[in-house]
PyMOL Python script that loads the backbone (N, CA, C, O; Angstrom):
from pymol import cmd

cmd.read_pdbstr("""\
ATOM      1  N   MET A   1     125.757  70.257 116.143  1.00  0.00           N
ATOM      2  CA  MET A   1     125.047  69.923 114.935  1.00  0.00           C
ATOM      3  C   MET A   1     123.906  70.910 114.723  1.00  0.00           C
ATOM      4  O   MET A   1     123.155  71.219 115.648  1.00  0.00           O
ATOM      5  N   LYS A   2     123.790  71.395 113.502  1.00  0.00           N
ATOM      6  CA  LYS A   2     122.677  72.269 113.131  1.00  0.00           C
ATOM      7  C   LYS A   2     121.828  71.554 112.096  1.00  0.00           C
ATOM      8  O   LYS A   2     122.338  70.807 111.262  1.00  0.00           O
ATOM      9  N   GLU A   3     120.527  71.793 112.160  1.00  0.00           N
ATOM     10  CA  GLU A   3     119.598  71.139 111.246  1.00  0.00           C
ATOM     11  C   GLU A   3     118.798  72.206 110.503  1.00  0.00           C
ATOM     12  O   GLU A   3     118.326  73.169 111.107  1.00  0.00           O
ATOM     13  N   HIS A   4     118.648  72.027 109.183  1.00  0.00           N
ATOM     14  CA  HIS A   4     117.939  72.980 108.329  1.00  0.00           C
ATOM     15  C   HIS A   4     117.009  72.221 107.388  1.00  0.00           C
ATOM     16  O   HIS A   4     117.285  71.077 107.027  1.00  0.00           O
ATOM     17  N   GLN A   5     115.915  72.853 106.995  1.00  0.00           N
ATOM     18  CA  GLN A   5     115.002  72.298 105.996  1.00  0.00           C
ATOM     19  C   GLN A   5     115.214  73.060 104.688  1.00  0.00           C
ATOM     20  O   GLN A   5     115.190  74.290 104.673  1.00  0.00           O
ATOM     21  N   ILE A   6     115.423  72.325 103.590  1.00  0.00           N
ATOM     22  CA  ILE A   6     115.642  72.961 102.292  1.00  0.00           C
ATOM     23  C   ILE A   6     114.828  72.261 101.209  1.00  0.00           C
ATOM     24  O   ILE A   6     114.319  71.158 101.409  1.00  0.00           O
ATOM     25  N   MET A   7     114.716  72.922 100.057  1.00  0.00           N
ATOM     26  CA  MET A   7     114.147  72.340  98.851  1.00  0.00           C
ATOM     27  C   MET A   7     115.134  72.584  97.717  1.00  0.00           C
ATOM     28  O   MET A   7     115.592  73.708  97.515  1.00  0.00           O
ATOM     29  N   LEU A   8     115.459  71.533  96.981  1.00  0.00           N
ATOM     30  CA  LEU A   8     116.310  71.642  95.798  1.00  0.00           C
ATOM     31  C   LEU A   8     115.431  71.280  94.606  1.00  0.00           C
ATOM     32  O   LEU A   8     115.119  70.108  94.394  1.00  0.00           O
ATOM     33  N   ASN A   9     115.029  72.288  93.822  1.00  0.00           N
ATOM     34  CA  ASN A   9     114.026  72.088  92.787  1.00  0.00           C
ATOM     35  C   ASN A   9     114.593  71.718  91.420  1.00  0.00           C
ATOM     36  O   ASN A   9     113.876  71.156  90.593  1.00  0.00           O
ATOM     37  N   ALA A  10     115.845  72.014  91.171  1.00  0.00           N
ATOM     38  CA  ALA A  10     116.417  71.779  89.845  1.00  0.00           C
ATOM     39  C   ALA A  10     117.806  71.163  89.977  1.00  0.00           C
ATOM     40  O   ALA A  10     118.431  71.225  91.035  1.00  0.00           O
ATOM     41  N   THR A  11     118.271  70.573  88.895  1.00  0.00           N
ATOM     42  CA  THR A  11     119.601  69.977  88.874  1.00  0.00           C
ATOM     43  C   THR A  11     120.673  71.019  89.177  1.00  0.00           C
ATOM     44  O   THR A  11     121.657  70.718  89.852  1.00  0.00           O
ATOM     45  N   GLU A  12     120.489  72.230  88.685  1.00  0.00           N
ATOM     46  CA  GLU A  12     121.457  73.304  88.959  1.00  0.00           C
ATOM     47  C   GLU A  12     121.515  73.628  90.455  1.00  0.00           C
ATOM     48  O   GLU A  12     122.584  73.930  90.985  1.00  0.00           O
ATOM     49  N   ASP A  13     120.372  73.564  91.129  1.00  0.00           N
ATOM     50  CA  ASP A  13     120.345  73.783  92.579  1.00  0.00           C
ATOM     51  C   ASP A  13     121.169  72.712  93.294  1.00  0.00           C
ATOM     52  O   ASP A  13     121.926  73.012  94.217  1.00  0.00           O
ATOM     53  N   VAL A  14     121.015  71.467  92.859  1.00  0.00           N
ATOM     54  CA  VAL A  14     121.752  70.356  93.470  1.00  0.00           C
ATOM     55  C   VAL A  14     123.248  70.544  93.248  1.00  0.00           C
ATOM     56  O   VAL A  14     124.042  70.343  94.167  1.00  0.00           O
ATOM     57  N   LYS A  15     123.635  70.927  92.038  1.00  0.00           N
ATOM     58  CA  LYS A  15     125.060  71.137  91.737  1.00  0.00           C
ATOM     59  C   LYS A  15     125.643  72.235  92.619  1.00  0.00           C
ATOM     60  O   LYS A  15     126.741  72.084  93.156  1.00  0.00           O
ATOM     61  N   GLU A  16     124.911  73.342  92.771  1.00  0.00           N
ATOM     62  CA  GLU A  16     125.391  74.445  93.611  1.00  0.00           C
ATOM     63  C   GLU A  16     125.527  74.003  95.070  1.00  0.00           C
ATOM     64  O   GLU A  16     126.509  74.331  95.736  1.00  0.00           O
ATOM     65  N   PHE A  17     124.534  73.259  95.559  1.00  0.00           N
ATOM     66  CA  PHE A  17     124.556  72.786  96.941  1.00  0.00           C
ATOM     67  C   PHE A  17     125.734  71.841  97.181  1.00  0.00           C
ATOM     68  O   PHE A  17     126.462  71.997  98.161  1.00  0.00           O
ATOM     69  N   VAL A  18     125.926  70.862  96.292  1.00  0.00           N
ATOM     70  CA  VAL A  18     127.011  69.888  96.452  1.00  0.00           C
ATOM     71  C   VAL A  18     128.370  70.569  96.339  1.00  0.00           C
ATOM     72  O   VAL A  18     129.297  70.227  97.073  1.00  0.00           O
ATOM     73  N   ASN A  19     128.495  71.528  95.426  1.00  0.00           N
ATOM     74  CA  ASN A  19     129.746  72.264  95.269  1.00  0.00           C
ATOM     75  C   ASN A  19     130.111  72.988  96.569  1.00  0.00           C
ATOM     76  O   ASN A  19     131.263  72.952  97.000  1.00  0.00           O
ATOM     77  N   ALA A  20     129.132  73.640  97.185  1.00  0.00           N
ATOM     78  CA  ALA A  20     129.383  74.344  98.446  1.00  0.00           C
ATOM     79  C   ALA A  20     129.686  73.358  99.573  1.00  0.00           C
ATOM     80  O   ALA A  20     130.571  73.602 100.393  1.00  0.00           O
ATOM     81  N   ALA A  21     128.950  72.246  99.613  1.00  0.00           N
ATOM     82  CA  ALA A  21     129.166  71.242 100.665  1.00  0.00           C
ATOM     83  C   ALA A  21     130.550  70.606 100.544  1.00  0.00           C
ATOM     84  O   ALA A  21     131.188  70.304 101.552  1.00  0.00           O
ATOM     85  N   SER A  22     131.005  70.407  99.323  1.00  0.00           N
ATOM     86  CA  SER A  22     132.301  69.764  99.096  1.00  0.00           C
ATOM     87  C   SER A  22     133.470  70.604  99.600  1.00  0.00           C
ATOM     88  O   SER A  22     134.544  70.070  99.876  1.00  0.00           O
ATOM     89  N   LYS A  23     133.270  71.892  99.719  1.00  0.00           N
ATOM     90  CA  LYS A  23     134.333  72.779 100.197  1.00  0.00           C
ATOM     91  C   LYS A  23     134.428  72.822 101.719  1.00  0.00           C
ATOM     92  O   LYS A  23     135.338  73.444 102.267  1.00  0.00           O
ATOM     93  N   CYS A  24     133.497  72.168 102.401  1.00  0.00           N
ATOM     94  CA  CYS A  24     133.493  72.147 103.867  1.00  0.00           C
ATOM     95  C   CYS A  24     134.341  70.977 104.367  1.00  0.00           C
ATOM     96  O   CYS A  24     134.363  69.908 103.757  1.00  0.00           O
ATOM     97  N   ASP A  25     135.034  71.193 105.481  1.00  0.00           N
ATOM     98  CA  ASP A  25     135.900  70.154 106.025  1.00  0.00           C
ATOM     99  C   ASP A  25     135.236  69.375 107.159  1.00  0.00           C
ATOM    100  O   ASP A  25     135.919  68.796 108.003  1.00  0.00           O
ATOM    101  N   PHE A  26     133.910  69.362 107.176  1.00  0.00           N
ATOM    102  CA  PHE A  26     133.155  68.617 108.178  1.00  0.00           C
ATOM    103  C   PHE A  26     132.059  67.816 107.476  1.00  0.00           C
ATOM    104  O   PHE A  26     131.775  68.043 106.300  1.00  0.00           O
ATOM    105  N   ASP A  27     131.457  66.893 108.192  1.00  0.00           N
ATOM    106  CA  ASP A  27     130.415  66.044 107.612  1.00  0.00           C
ATOM    107  C   ASP A  27     129.102  66.795 107.482  1.00  0.00           C
ATOM    108  O   ASP A  27     128.734  67.597 108.340  1.00  0.00           O
ATOM    109  N   ILE A  28     128.404  66.516 106.389  1.00  0.00           N
ATOM    110  CA  ILE A  28     127.084  67.081 106.143  1.00  0.00           C
ATOM    111  C   ILE A  28     126.215  65.949 105.613  1.00  0.00           C
ATOM    112  O   ILE A  28     126.584  65.282 104.647  1.00  0.00           O
ATOM    113  N   ASP A  29     125.074  65.733 106.234  1.00  0.00           N
ATOM    114  CA  ASP A  29     124.132  64.708 105.788  1.00  0.00           C
ATOM    115  C   ASP A  29     122.869  65.389 105.290  1.00  0.00           C
ATOM    116  O   ASP A  29     122.489  66.457 105.772  1.00  0.00           O
ATOM    117  N   ILE A  30     122.224  64.756 104.318  1.00  0.00           N
ATOM    118  CA  ILE A  30     120.947  65.245 103.817  1.00  0.00           C
ATOM    119  C   ILE A  30     119.985  64.064 103.843  1.00  0.00           C
ATOM    120  O   ILE A  30     120.349  62.954 103.455  1.00  0.00           O
ATOM    121  N   SER A  31     118.754  64.302 104.301  1.00  0.00           N
ATOM    122  CA  SER A  31     117.849  63.176 104.495  1.00  0.00           C
ATOM    123  C   SER A  31     116.392  63.565 104.321  1.00  0.00           C
ATOM    124  O   SER A  31     116.026  64.740 104.375  1.00  0.00           O
ATOM    125  N   TYR A  32     115.569  62.542 104.111  1.00  0.00           N
ATOM    126  CA  TYR A  32     114.125  62.621 104.268  1.00  0.00           C
ATOM    127  C   TYR A  32     113.656  61.223 104.634  1.00  0.00           C
ATOM    128  O   TYR A  32     114.242  60.228 104.208  1.00  0.00           O
ATOM    129  N   ASN A  33     112.593  61.157 105.430  1.00  0.00           N
ATOM    130  CA  ASN A  33     112.133  59.885 105.995  1.00  0.00           C
ATOM    131  C   ASN A  33     113.318  59.167 106.642  1.00  0.00           C
ATOM    132  O   ASN A  33     113.935  59.714 107.557  1.00  0.00           O
ATOM    133  N   ARG A  34     113.646  57.972 106.195  1.00  0.00           N
ATOM    134  CA  ARG A  34     114.754  57.214 106.793  1.00  0.00           C
ATOM    135  C   ARG A  34     115.976  57.167 105.889  1.00  0.00           C
ATOM    136  O   ARG A  34     116.956  56.493 106.205  1.00  0.00           O
ATOM    137  N   ILE A  35     115.927  57.865 104.786  1.00  0.00           N
ATOM    138  CA  ILE A  35     117.037  57.850 103.837  1.00  0.00           C
ATOM    139  C   ILE A  35     118.023  58.950 104.201  1.00  0.00           C
ATOM    140  O   ILE A  35     117.643  60.116 104.298  1.00  0.00           O
ATOM    141  N   ILE A  36     119.290  58.586 104.402  1.00  0.00           N
ATOM    142  CA  ILE A  36     120.339  59.549 104.735  1.00  0.00           C
ATOM    143  C   ILE A  36     121.446  59.423 103.695  1.00  0.00           C
ATOM    144  O   ILE A  36     121.958  58.330 103.449  1.00  0.00           O
ATOM    145  N   ILE A  37     121.812  60.553 103.085  1.00  0.00           N
ATOM    146  CA  ILE A  37     122.822  60.589 102.029  1.00  0.00           C
ATOM    147  C   ILE A  37     123.901  61.595 102.427  1.00  0.00           C
ATOM    148  O   ILE A  37     123.610  62.604 103.069  1.00  0.00           O
ATOM    149  N   ASP A  38     125.134  61.318 102.047  1.00  0.00           N
ATOM    150  CA  ASP A  38     126.218  62.279 102.217  1.00  0.00           C
ATOM    151  C   ASP A  38     125.935  63.476 101.304  1.00  0.00           C
ATOM    152  O   ASP A  38     125.759  63.303 100.098  1.00  0.00           O
ATOM    153  N   ALA A  39     125.891  64.671 101.861  1.00  0.00           N
ATOM    154  CA  ALA A  39     125.548  65.867 101.089  1.00  0.00           C
ATOM    155  C   ALA A  39     126.615  66.241 100.071  1.00  0.00           C
ATOM    156  O   ALA A  39     126.390  67.122  99.242  1.00  0.00           O
ATOM    157  N   LYS A  40     127.760  65.597 100.118  1.00  0.00           N
ATOM    158  CA  LYS A  40     128.827  65.889  99.159  1.00  0.00           C
ATOM    159  C   LYS A  40     128.746  64.955  97.943  1.00  0.00           C
ATOM    160  O   LYS A  40     129.617  64.994  97.074  1.00  0.00           O
ATOM    161  N   SER A  41     127.713  64.124  97.880  1.00  0.00           N
ATOM    162  CA  SER A  41     127.530  63.162  96.800  1.00  0.00           C
ATOM    163  C   SER A  41     126.475  63.659  95.811  1.00  0.00           C
ATOM    164  O   SER A  41     125.282  63.647  96.114  1.00  0.00           O
ATOM    165  N   LEU A  42     126.909  64.087  94.651  1.00  0.00           N
ATOM    166  CA  LEU A  42     125.991  64.584  93.624  1.00  0.00           C
ATOM    167  C   LEU A  42     125.005  63.494  93.209  1.00  0.00           C
ATOM    168  O   LEU A  42     123.799  63.736  93.182  1.00  0.00           O
ATOM    169  N   LEU A  43     125.494  62.308  92.889  1.00  0.00           N
ATOM    170  CA  LEU A  43     124.609  61.221  92.465  1.00  0.00           C
ATOM    171  C   LEU A  43     123.669  60.790  93.578  1.00  0.00           C
ATOM    172  O   LEU A  43     122.516  60.442  93.323  1.00  0.00           O
ATOM    173  N   GLY A  44     124.159  60.812  94.817  1.00  0.00           N
ATOM    174  CA  GLY A  44     123.309  60.449  95.945  1.00  0.00           C
ATOM    175  C   GLY A  44     122.121  61.380  96.082  1.00  0.00           C
ATOM    176  O   GLY A  44     120.994  60.923  96.270  1.00  0.00           O
ATOM    177  N   ILE A  45     122.358  62.677  95.990  1.00  0.00           N
ATOM    178  CA  ILE A  45     121.275  63.644  96.125  1.00  0.00           C
ATOM    179  C   ILE A  45     120.339  63.578  94.924  1.00  0.00           C
ATOM    180  O   ILE A  45     119.122  63.677  95.084  1.00  0.00           O
ATOM    181  N   LEU A  46     120.892  63.412  93.726  1.00  0.00           N
ATOM    182  CA  LEU A  46     120.044  63.320  92.532  1.00  0.00           C
ATOM    183  C   LEU A  46     119.158  62.074  92.565  1.00  0.00           C
ATOM    184  O   LEU A  46     118.123  62.042  91.899  1.00  0.00           O
ATOM    185  N   SER A  47     119.545  61.050  93.328  1.00  0.00           N
ATOM    186  CA  SER A  47     118.728  59.842  93.430  1.00  0.00           C
ATOM    187  C   SER A  47     117.583  60.003  94.429  1.00  0.00           C
ATOM    188  O   SER A  47     116.720  59.131  94.520  1.00  0.00           O
ATOM    189  N   MET A  48     117.565  61.097  95.173  1.00  0.00           N
ATOM    190  CA  MET A  48     116.513  61.338  96.161  1.00  0.00           C
ATOM    191  C   MET A  48     115.280  61.932  95.490  1.00  0.00           C
ATOM    192  O   MET A  48     115.339  62.395  94.351  1.00  0.00           O
ATOM    193  N   ASP A  49     114.167  61.910  96.210  1.00  0.00           N
ATOM    194  CA  ASP A  49     112.928  62.530  95.737  1.00  0.00           C
ATOM    195  C   ASP A  49     113.020  64.029  96.006  1.00  0.00           C
ATOM    196  O   ASP A  49     112.803  64.475  97.132  1.00  0.00           O
ATOM    197  N   LEU A  50     113.341  64.799  94.978  1.00  0.00           N
ATOM    198  CA  LEU A  50     113.572  66.240  95.161  1.00  0.00           C
ATOM    199  C   LEU A  50     112.278  67.049  95.257  1.00  0.00           C
ATOM    200  O   LEU A  50     112.328  68.275  95.348  1.00  0.00           O
ATOM    201  N   THR A  51     111.121  66.384  95.237  1.00  0.00           N
ATOM    202  CA  THR A  51     109.861  67.101  95.426  1.00  0.00           C
ATOM    203  C   THR A  51     109.550  67.256  96.916  1.00  0.00           C
ATOM    204  O   THR A  51     108.581  67.922  97.281  1.00  0.00           O
ATOM    205  N   ARG A  52     110.356  66.654  97.762  1.00  0.00           N
ATOM    206  CA  ARG A  52     110.137  66.705  99.215  1.00  0.00           C
ATOM    207  C   ARG A  52     111.056  67.730  99.884  1.00  0.00           C
ATOM    208  O   ARG A  52     112.082  68.127  99.332  1.00  0.00           O
ATOM    209  N   LYS A  53     110.658  68.142 101.080  1.00  0.00           N
ATOM    210  CA  LYS A  53     111.546  68.943 101.914  1.00  0.00           C
ATOM    211  C   LYS A  53     112.663  68.030 102.392  1.00  0.00           C
ATOM    212  O   LYS A  53     112.412  66.907 102.828  1.00  0.00           O
ATOM    213  N   LEU A  54     113.881  68.508 102.309  1.00  0.00           N
ATOM    214  CA  LEU A  54     115.039  67.723 102.727  1.00  0.00           C
ATOM    215  C   LEU A  54     115.605  68.317 104.012  1.00  0.00           C
ATOM    216  O   LEU A  54     115.589  69.534 104.198  1.00  0.00           O
ATOM    217  N   THR A  55     116.094  67.476 104.877  1.00  0.00           N
ATOM    218  CA  THR A  55     116.709  67.913 106.129  1.00  0.00           C
ATOM    219  C   THR A  55     118.218  67.834 105.976  1.00  0.00           C
ATOM    220  O   THR A  55     118.762  66.791 105.614  1.00  0.00           O
ATOM    221  N   VAL A  56     118.891  68.949 106.255  1.00  0.00           N
ATOM    222  CA  VAL A  56     120.351  69.013 106.195  1.00  0.00           C
ATOM    223  C   VAL A  56     120.881  69.072 107.616  1.00  0.00           C
ATOM    224  O   VAL A  56     120.455  69.908 108.413  1.00  0.00           O
ATOM    225  N   ARG A  57     121.817  68.177 107.930  1.00  0.00           N
ATOM    226  CA  ARG A  57     122.471  68.189 109.241  1.00  0.00           C
ATOM    227  C   ARG A  57     123.943  68.519 109.038  1.00  0.00           C
ATOM    228  O   ARG A  57     124.670  67.781 108.373  1.00  0.00           O
ATOM    229  N   CYS A  58     124.372  69.628 109.616  1.00  0.00           N
ATOM    230  CA  CYS A  58     125.760  70.089 109.500  1.00  0.00           C
ATOM    231  C   CYS A  58     126.474  69.827 110.821  1.00  0.00           C
ATOM    232  O   CYS A  58     125.955  70.137 111.893  1.00  0.00           O
ATOM    233  N   TYR A  59     127.656  69.261 110.728  1.00  0.00           N
ATOM    234  CA  TYR A  59     128.453  68.955 111.924  1.00  0.00           C
ATOM    235  C   TYR A  59     129.651  69.889 112.015  1.00  0.00           C
ATOM    236  O   TYR A  59     130.731  69.493 112.453  1.00  0.00           O
ATOM    237  N   GLY A  60     129.447  71.128 111.598  1.00  0.00           N
ATOM    238  CA  GLY A  60     130.480  72.150 111.631  1.00  0.00           C
ATOM    239  C   GLY A  60     129.895  73.463 111.147  1.00  0.00           C
ATOM    240  O   GLY A  60     128.682  73.581 110.977  1.00  0.00           O
ATOM    241  N   GLU A  61     130.743  74.439 110.926  1.00  0.00           N
ATOM    242  CA  GLU A  61     130.299  75.786 110.555  1.00  0.00           C
ATOM    243  C   GLU A  61     131.125  76.306 109.386  1.00  0.00           C
ATOM    244  O   GLU A  61     132.351  76.201 109.382  1.00  0.00           O
ATOM    245  N   ASN A  62     130.434  76.870 108.386  1.00  0.00           N
ATOM    246  CA  ASN A  62     131.089  77.481 107.237  1.00  0.00           C
ATOM    247  C   ASN A  62     130.190  78.602 106.729  1.00  0.00           C
ATOM    248  O   ASN A  62     129.025  78.360 106.415  1.00  0.00           O
ATOM    249  N   THR A  63     130.705  79.806 106.646  1.00  0.00           N
ATOM    250  CA  THR A  63     129.913  80.979 106.278  1.00  0.00           C
ATOM    251  C   THR A  63     129.317  80.850 104.883  1.00  0.00           C
ATOM    252  O   THR A  63     128.127  81.109 104.698  1.00  0.00           O
ATOM    253  N   HIS A  64     130.119  80.455 103.899  1.00  0.00           N
ATOM    254  CA  HIS A  64     129.608  80.334 102.525  1.00  0.00           C
ATOM    255  C   HIS A  64     128.522  79.262 102.441  1.00  0.00           C
ATOM    256  O   HIS A  64     127.506  79.459 101.775  1.00  0.00           O
ATOM    257  N   PHE A  65     128.734  78.133 103.112  1.00  0.00           N
ATOM    258  CA  PHE A  65     127.740  77.062 103.079  1.00  0.00           C
ATOM    259  C   PHE A  65     126.444  77.507 103.747  1.00  0.00           C
ATOM    260  O   PHE A  65     125.361  77.143 103.288  1.00  0.00           O
ATOM    261  N   ASN A  66     126.536  78.287 104.822  1.00  0.00           N
ATOM    262  CA  ASN A  66     125.336  78.823 105.477  1.00  0.00           C
ATOM    263  C   ASN A  66     124.549  79.723 104.533  1.00  0.00           C
ATOM    264  O   ASN A  66     123.319  79.726 104.569  1.00  0.00           O
ATOM    265  N   GLU A  67     125.241  80.489 103.686  1.00  0.00           N
ATOM    266  CA  GLU A  67     124.566  81.337 102.694  1.00  0.00           C
ATOM    267  C   GLU A  67     123.829  80.486 101.663  1.00  0.00           C
ATOM    268  O   GLU A  67     122.719  80.827 101.255  1.00  0.00           O
ATOM    269  N   VAL A  68     124.440  79.385 101.243  1.00  0.00           N
ATOM    270  CA  VAL A  68     123.794  78.486 100.273  1.00  0.00           C
ATOM    271  C   VAL A  68     122.561  77.838 100.902  1.00  0.00           C
ATOM    272  O   VAL A  68     121.519  77.731 100.255  1.00  0.00           O
ATOM    273  N   ILE A  69     122.671  77.410 102.150  1.00  0.00           N
ATOM    274  CA  ILE A  69     121.511  76.832 102.843  1.00  0.00           C
ATOM    275  C   ILE A  69     120.400  77.864 102.938  1.00  0.00           C
ATOM    276  O   ILE A  69     119.235  77.536 102.713  1.00  0.00           O
ATOM    277  N   ALA A  70     120.736  79.097 103.266  1.00  0.00           N
ATOM    278  CA  ALA A  70     119.721  80.147 103.375  1.00  0.00           C
ATOM    279  C   ALA A  70     118.996  80.363 102.045  1.00  0.00           C
ATOM    280  O   ALA A  70     117.801  80.659 102.025  1.00  0.00           O
ATOM    281  N   LYS A  71     119.716  80.216 100.950  1.00  0.00           N
ATOM    282  CA  LYS A  71     119.122  80.399  99.619  1.00  0.00           C
ATOM    283  C   LYS A  71     118.047  79.362  99.336  1.00  0.00           C
ATOM    284  O   LYS A  71     117.046  79.670  98.690  1.00  0.00           O
ATOM    285  N   PHE A  72     118.243  78.128  99.812  1.00  0.00           N
ATOM    286  CA  PHE A  72     117.314  77.045  99.536  1.00  0.00           C
ATOM    287  C   PHE A  72     116.405  76.715 100.726  1.00  0.00           C
ATOM    288  O   PHE A  72     115.659  75.737 100.678  1.00  0.00           O
ATOM    289  N   ALA A  73     116.462  77.516 101.785  1.00  0.00           N
ATOM    290  CA  ALA A  73     115.712  77.239 103.008  1.00  0.00           C
ATOM    291  C   ALA A  73     114.211  77.301 102.786  1.00  0.00           C
ATOM    292  O   ALA A  73     113.706  78.075 101.972  1.00  0.00           O
ATOM    293  N   VAL A  74     113.516  76.453 103.543  1.00  0.00           N
ATOM    294  CA  VAL A  74     112.050  76.411 103.523  1.00  0.00           C
ATOM    295  C   VAL A  74     111.573  76.917 104.868  1.00  0.00           C
ATOM    296  O   VAL A  74     112.112  76.545 105.910  1.00  0.00           O
ATOM    297  N   ALA A  75     110.563  77.763 104.841  1.00  0.00           N
ATOM    298  CA  ALA A  75     110.050  78.331 106.091  1.00  0.00           C
ATOM    299  C   ALA A  75     109.275  77.307 106.885  1.00  0.00           C
ATOM    300  O   ALA A  75     108.772  77.615 107.966  1.00  0.00           O
TER     301      ALA A  75
END
""", "prot")
cmd.dss("prot")
cmd.show_as("cartoon", "prot")
cmd.util.cbc("prot")
cmd.orient("prot")
């Protein structure tokens, strides 16, 4: 499992993230505080507080998805 911190600031960012996550054949969770959502759920992510840093947990490896995570990564 790999863990990353990201920020999704706009609806277009969420769409791009979910699109990339949906192409992965492994589980991906996105969370903040105690709320955990399936990263492949557009409505689930849009219901989150997008002003916060989000934690992404990947249970597999995908080169394209890693590039998308890097785009939204927070230092």
